[in-house]
N, C-alpha and C positions, 0 to 999 in steps of 0.2 A: 471758490463756486462762482463769483462775478467774472473769475479771470476765463474759467471752461466756456462760460455763456458769449462772453466776447469772442472769444476763440472760435466757438461755432458759429456765430456771427459774421465773422470774416471768414470762414470757409464756404460759406452759403452764397456772401456777396462775392468772393471772386469769382465762383462758380456761375453766378449770372452775368457777371460783368466780362469773363472772359468771354460769351455767348455774343456779346454786343461787341466788343473786339474784332471776334471771327469773321463778323458780317460785313464789317471795314476794312480792318488791315489783313492781306496776304501772310498765309503762315507757311514757312517751310512742310516740304512731304513729311521729314522725320518725326516735326512740331505734331502733326496730323496724326500720327500714325501712335503717337503716344495719348492723345487726345480720345481718337478712336478706340482705343484700350479701354480708357477710365470711362466711357460713354458705357462700354458692353458690363465692364465691373459693376458699375451704378445699375443697370438696366439687372445684372444676377442679384445685387442686393435686394434690389425693391420684390423682386420676383419670391425670393426664398423669405426673406422677411414679411412679406404677404401669406405665404405658407404655415409659418412656423406662429402666428401672432395669434393669440388663444381667443381673441374678438375685434371685429376692425374697429373701434375705436383706439386699439393699441398703434394705429397708424392713421390718427386723427388729421396728420398735416397732407394724408395722399393726395388731396385733391391740387392743392399745392406744388406736391414733388412732380405732379404729372405736368402742372404748367412750367415746371424749369427744364425738365428733360425735355420735353416738345420743344422749347426754345434751344437749347444747348443742341439737341441732334438737329434741327432745321438750320441752327448757324455751321454744323459740320458738313452739312451736306452743302452750303454755299462755299464754303473754303475747299472742300474737295471738287464743286463743279470748276472752279477758278484755277486749281491747279490741272484738270482733265484739259480744261479749253484751251488752256495758256500753254503748258509746258508738255501735255500729253504722258505726266507721270504723276500722279495723286500719291507716292510712297508702296510703303512695303503690303500693306492691310487691304488696301483698294485692290491692289494686283492680285496679291494671294487669293482673295476670296473670289476674282473674277477668275481668276483660272484653275484654282484648286476645286470650290464648291460646285462650278460648273464642270468639271473634267476635262477642261482645257477645250471644250466643243462649247462654240457660238450657242447654238441649238440647243443643247441639251442646259447650258446656263440660264435662256430664257424661259426655258419649262422650268426651272427649279425655282426663279424667280416670281414665275407669274402663280405657281402653285404658294407661294409663303405671301401673295399678296390676296388669292384667293381665299386661303384659309385666313388672314387678317382681316380681309374686311368682311366675309359673306357669313363667318363662324364665329369668331372670339368678338371683335367691336360688336355686331349686329347684336348677339344676346347680350353681353354685356350692358349694351345701349339701354337695352329691354328691360332686363333685370333692375338694372340702377333705376330705371323709371318707373316701375311698379316698386320696389323697395321704398324709394322715398314717400310715393304714395301713401301706402302703407303706413309707412313710420309715421307721418305728418296727422294722418286719419286716426292711430293709436294714443297719440298725445294726451287726449283728455280723460280716457279710462284708466290709464296709466296713473294721470295725478290725482285721479281719485281713490286709484289704490293704496297709493300712498298716505292719502288723508286719511282714509280707512283705518290704515296701521298705525298711523300716531295717534287716532283718536282712541282706539283699543291700548293702546301702552306696548304695542308689539314691537314697536321702535321708537329712536328718540329722535331729539330734536335734530340732532346731528347726523344720524343715519337718513333720516328724511330729506334733508336739505343734500346731501350726496347723492340721493336717488334721483330728485328732482334735476341735478344738476348733471347728471349722467343723461338721461331723458332729453336734456336741450343739448346735450353734445351728440346724443345720437340721432337727432332732428335733423341740425345744422351739419354735421357729417353727409347723411345720406343724401341732404337736397344738394349740398354741393358736388357728391361723387354724380348724381342724376347730369350736372352739366359739364364734369371734369370729364365725364365718358366722351364727351365731343370733342377734347383736346385729340384723345386717339387717335377717333375717327378721321378727325383734321391731319394729323401728324400722316396717318397713311396716305391720305390722298396729296399731299405736299409733296410726299417722297413720292409718289407714282407719277406726277408731273415733273419734279424734279429729275426724275431718269428719264422723261422722255425729251425734255430739254438736252440733257446732257447728249441723249443720242443724236438729236438733229443737229445740235449745236456743233456737236464734236466730228459729225461727217462734211461740214460745212467747212469747217476749220482747217481739218486735212486737206480737201480737195484745194480748195482758194488759197491757205497760208501757206501749206505746207508740200501744194503737188502734187497731193499723192492721188492715186485713182478712185472709185466711188467703191470697189472690194477692199482695197488696203485700209483706207479710212473706217468702213463699215467694222471689219474685225479689227482693230486697233480699239476702237473709241466704243464698241459695242460692248467686248469685253471688260472696259474699263467701268462703263455706264454699268452692267451689272454688277461688276463688284461693288461699285459705289453703293448701288442700290441694297444689294443684301448686305454692306456693312451697316446701313441705316435701318434695313427692314427689320435685322433681325433684334436689336436690340428693342425698337419698335413693339414686335411681336412678344417680345418677353414682358415688356411693361402692359401690354394688352393681357396676356395672360393673367397678369400679376391682379390686374385690375376686374377682369372676371372671378379670380379666385377671391376676392375681398368681397364682392357686391353677391357672392352665391352661396357664403359661410350659411349652410342651417342653424347653427348655435352659437350663441353669441360667445359660449366658453371653449370652444370645442378646439382640442388640439388636431389638427388638420392631418397630419401624417399618420396617426395613430387612427384616429378615427376614419379615415377611408382604407385604410387595411382590413382594420375589424370588421367594416361595412362590407367590403369586398369579397373577405376571404375568411369571414369572422363566422359562416354557418357551414358546419362538418357536412351536411348532408347536402348542401349544394357543391360542395368541395367533391365529395364521393360519386355524383351524377356527373362531374367535368372530367372525373379522372375514368370514371367508367365509358364516357362519350369517347374522350379521345383514346383511350386504348382500343375500342371499338373501329373506330376511323383507321386508326394504324393495323388493326390485323385483315378487317375487311374491306376493305378498300384498296385501290393503287398509292394511295399517299405515305410516304416514306416509313415503315416500321420502326425502325430507330431511331425517329424523332418523336412519335406520337406516342408510341407504347410505352416508352421510360419516362415521358412528361405525365400520362396516366398516372403512370405508378407514383409518381412524386406527388401528384396530387390527391390520391388516396393515401399515401403515408402520412402525407400533413394533416389530413382531417383526420386521422386515426390518432395523430399525436395529437389534436385540438381538443378532442371528444375525451381523451384523459388528462390534459391540463385542465378544462373546462368542469370534467368532473370532481377534479381535485379542489379548485377554485369554489365549486359549488357546496363542497364538505367544510371550507376553512370558512366561505362566508357565514356558512351556516352556526358554526360554531362560535365564531366571533360575533353574531348577533345574538347568541343566547349570553355569551358572557357579557355584551352589553346589555343586555335585558337584565339580567341578574344585576348589574352592576349599578343600574336605574333604580332597581326596585331597592339595594340595598340604600342608596342614596335618599331614597324618600323617607322623611322624617318620619310617618306612620307605620316605618316597615321596619323600626330600629326594633322592636321587640322582637323580631323574626331571627335577629342575632342570639338572642337567650335560649334558644331551643339547643340541646344535648342531643346528639346521637348515642341511645343506649351503647350500641357497640361498632366499632370503628374499626377498619382495616387500611391501612396507609403504607404506601409503598414507591420505593424510589422508580424512575423511570426504565432501568433496566427489567422489572418486571413485569412491564406493562402486558409485554406479549402474553404474560401466563394469564392475563387477565382479558384478553382481546380475543372475541371469540373468531373476527375477522382475520388473527392472526393461527389459529389453531389452539386459540388458550381455551383451559376448561375451570378456570378458579372458580367464575360466577356459578358454574353448574354443581361443583363442589361445595359451595355454599349453601344453595338450594339444599343439599342433602344433607347438611349438616344442621341445618332448620329441623329437617326431618328425622334426621337419628334422635336428636334431643328429645323431640317429642314424643319417638316411642319410648325412649329409654326413660325419662322423667315427668313426661305426662303434665308438659308447659310448653307455650309456643315461645322462642326464641324472637324477640325483637326481631326486626330488619337491620341485616347487618350491612354497615356502608361501605363502601371499600371507594377509595380514592388515591389518586396518586399526588406524590408529595415531594418537589424537585428540593426539599431542602434536605432530604434525606440521601444517604449512599445511594448509589444506582440499585443493589441488588439486595436493599435492607427493606427492613418492613417492621413496624408497631401494631399493635394491638390498645386500643383503645377503650374500657369502660366508662361511661359516661364522661367523656370529654377526656379521661384521665390516661395517659400511658402506665399499662400494668405490664408489659410483656413490650421482647423484641426480638426479631431473628435476622439472620443473613443467609443467602442462599447464593450458589455458584450456578451461574443458569448454563447449560448443557451438560452438568454434570449430576451424578446419584451420591446418594448419603448412601454409605454401607457400614451396620452395625455389627459389631459381634456377640449374638444372643448370651454369651460366655463358656461354649465347650469348642469354638471353632482354633484351632491352633495354628492353621495358617495364617503370617503375617502378610495382608496385601498391602501394596503400595500407594497411597492416597497424600491429600491434605487434611493434617489432622483437623477437627474441629467437634465442636459439643451439639448434640441434638437439640433444638431450643424447648422442645415440649417438657423431655421428660430428664434433660440434661446429663445424657449418656455420653460416652465419648464415642464418637466416629470418624471417618475417613471419606472427602469428598473424591469419589474415583470417577472415571472417564467414561462414556460409552461402552467401548471397547473392554473395560475391564468387567463390566457388567455381569455378563454370562459367566467369567470364573469364578467374583464374588458369590452369586449364588449358588453355584455348583459346590464352594466350600464349606455353604452354609451360613452366610453372611445373609441379614434382612436388609435388602438393597430398596431404599426409596426414590422418586424423584421429586423434584422441588415443588409441583404442585402438591403432592400429597403430605410433606413437611409441613409446609403452610396450613394445611388444613387441618392436620392432626395438631399443630400448635392451636390453631384458633378453636376447635373442639375442647380442648384439654381448659384452655382459657375460660369459656364460657360455662363448663361444667363446674369450675371453681365458683365461679362469680354468678351462677343462676340464680340463687337466693335473692341478691341484692337486685337483680333484673325482675323480679317479678314485682309486677306494680298493682295497686287496688285495681286499676282498668282491667288488669291480666286476671284478678281473682273474681271480679263482677264477670266477665267475659266466662270463666268455667263456671261460675253458679250459674249462669243463665244458660249455659248450654247443660249442664245436669238439668235444671229446672225442667227441659224439655219431656225427659224421660221419666224422672222421680218427682214430681212438683212436691208432693207431701213433705219429702225430707228437708227441702229447700225451707218451704213455708214454715217449718218447724222450728229450726235451727236460725235461718237469719230474717228479719234481725231480732226476735225475740230473745233469743239466747246469746247471741254472739253477734259483735258488728263486723263489718266487711275489716279492717284492721287485724283485728284481733285472729280470724282466719288469716289473713296473709302473713303472720307471726308464725301461725304455727306451718303454714302451708313452707316458708322460707327456710323453719326450723328444722323440717324433712329434707329441703331441698338441699340445704347447705352439709348435709351428710351424705348426699347422694341416694336419698332414698327417693323413689318416684311417688307422685302424687296422681297418677293416673288413674288409680280405683280411688276417685273420687268419691262416689256413692260411701264406700267402706269407711272412708276418712268422715265423712259427714255424719253417719249414723254413732260413730266413735264419740264424736265430739258432743251431740246431741244427748248421748248417754249421760256423759260426766259435766257438760257446760252448769247442768244445774246445780252440781256439787263444789265447781269452782272457774273463775275465771282467767287462772293463771295458766298464760300461753304456754309455760315451759312443763307445765304438769300437764296439762292436754297434750301437749307432744308426745308424751310420755304414754299416755293411754293410746294414742293414734297407733304409735310404735308397735304396744302390745296388739293392735288389733292387725297390724300388718306383718305378723309375724311370718306367714308363710313367704313373703315377698323379701322379707328380710335374710330370712333362712335362705332362701333360694339366692340369694345376693353377694353371702359370701361364706355358703357351706356347700353349694349345689356340686353334684358331681364327686363329692369326698367320701369315702368309708368312714373314714376317721380323720377329726379336722385337729390340728393341735393349736390351742390357745393360750393364752395368760390369764389368771384370775389375780383379783386384788385381797391383798391379806385382809381379812374380817377386822381385825383392830384399826387398819388404815379406813376403812370405810366407815367403822364408827367414829373416828376423829373427825372425817371429811363431814359426816351429818351433824356432828356439834357444833362446826365451824360455822355453818349454815346459818345465815342471819336473814330475816326478812325486812323489807323497807318498801315505802310507797312504790317505787323504782322496780322493784324486784327484788328476789335471793341474791347474795352474794358471799364468797365465801372467805373466813378471817384467818387462813391456815397460816400458822406460823412459814415465812419465808425460806426457812433454812430447811425447815421439813419439804416444804416444796420444792428447794433444789435438791434434796435426797430422793425424793420423787421421782422426779425427771431423770437424776443420773442411774437411777436403780431401772426405771423402766426404758431406759436406751440399753443399760446391758441386756435386760432381759430379750429387748427386743433383737437385738446382734443374734441371740440365739434362735430364734424362729428364721432370722435371715440365713442366717447357717445352716439351716434344716430346709431352706427353700417352700419354707409357709408364708401365708399372708399376715400381715400385720393385723392381731384380733386380740383385744382383752376384753374377758366376759366380769361383768359385776352384778351385784344385786342391784334390782330394778329402781330403788329408790336412791342408788348412788349413781348410776350412769350417769347422767346429764350434768353432777357437780364434777364428778371425775374427770369429764370428756372437757367440761370448760378450764380444768386445770392445766389439760396436757394439750389443747388441741393448737395453741401458739406454737409448740415447738415440736408436734408432728401430726402435719396437714394431712396423710394418709392413711392415719391411723384409724381402725374400726373398732369403737366401743358399744357393746352389744349387752344388754341385760339377760338375765336367764329366760324372762317372759318373751322374749324375741325369740327363742329359738324351738324350732320342732321337735315334737317328742322322738321323731325316729332318727333326730342328729346326733352322732356319737361322737362327744368330744372329749379331748385329752389335754390335759391340764402340765405345759412343759417347763412352767416358771410361775412364780405368782411375785407381784409386784409388791414393794413393802418400803416404808420410808423411815 
């Protein structure tokens, strides 16, 4: 590090020393060309560094730079003047600027040189001087207030001692910098003045040297030395102009930490409405005025297209910022210690899906999955008479793109996978034609199916296949999972809402039953028993009246459920036997019924069955065989039992046959004709 510092000091020292040497020692023209190129490169470096610096203090040594560059440039002026007057050949750079910039015309060169001086004197230098003066004054005046603000932050604990010291040092540096800049601008102004005077001396001295030393006439001396003088002036004026511009940029930066280029472009061309107006104005001028059509109209169109692009970009960025702000807010909420309990909340039903399924749930992309979820809740309410909890939909990047999972109370209970832009075709059993597709399994009912393309859809439907789209597959799967788990989703709060709703129309039955005869938890258990077998609780009045009739004799929720089922026999008969003239069912061997009842034991936790495991196994095997007969006949799986045995028989077989309907004789309407096609025994 010390070597680097010493090396940097050496370069600066050599730069300043070379300026003094040039003031005293004549240098050859080739070396003057090299030094003039160095001078211009330094000027460009200062300009672009000033433009790209984040804040003025990034160039805290700028006043010193001005002093050094001014001295170096004046020494170059002296060296070039010496070469012009002595030899009339100051090198390639001066000659080129005199001939090329001036266009080989003496008058034109004088005009260009004069314009540069006017711009530098009247515009840049004068403005920079005023801005530097005002900035220095306001910076000094603001120091006490800034110091008090730092002390206040330190006293309140918002910052520590280290940060307070850093801020105080920065304020002091700003004060020193802008104070120095106020004086340093005078260097720039004096440099320009010196350049003008040196050019005048070169012109007069050159004419005199040409006439009296070289025997040239006035016109010849004027042409030769005026061109060289203009070239020398331009070589000095251009770097001086660049440094003047850098000075103006540095003292006029509005923000302490502004990215100059991006901020400038954004402020000039960052408003789409302004760009639209500019584009329309340019197009109007190109069409309705004598101005060149092929220049103004295309330029106007460019402005309009850029404005349109900016609008789209800004809208996208706004949405991204809003989403990011929401995510940050959620993260901040989670980080707060008092909000940790919010993480304990479990959503009753969740549907998580991979990013490939997002279009199905995004209404902006034509997806209708959200609408289907609303319809699912409505459908379940009409079918089963209970309100389905809010179904949470969220994307999960950990899943496969086309995968989805269904969670009940935070635990995954099922999953599926869809093929986007395809349809699922299922053979109802009677279609003989085989359609080409990707083999798969329908997720809700586990039936064999095939994925087919849009082009095959019409053919499959004409053959008799059942064809469904991906949103319907997900919605059907979700509906079946909700039906299966609806009993455990019924909470005491849901029961309270049902009770309150019934109380508005039938207050007497509610007051008689709750809480005098049954508590809210006991009613919940009865309703859950009904829902677990797919029995609707929509007719809550009939259910409550049945409970009120029998709750005085028993509070066994299983037994009360059987009484309620008997009172709902019309609904049960309609569910299982509607539309059939004769219904095929299985019956239970009376001997098996007696054995089941004999094995029932009562305890404080409720009744349980002590039937021999081997007997249970034979029962399950025999039931499976008999159900196979029903399936072969195309009939629904229904077992008919005695009322007292029904709940115990179902408890034995429910884990093996989820879709089996177990109905007692008391639950069948008298007009229903039943036909026994088999008997279950063990």
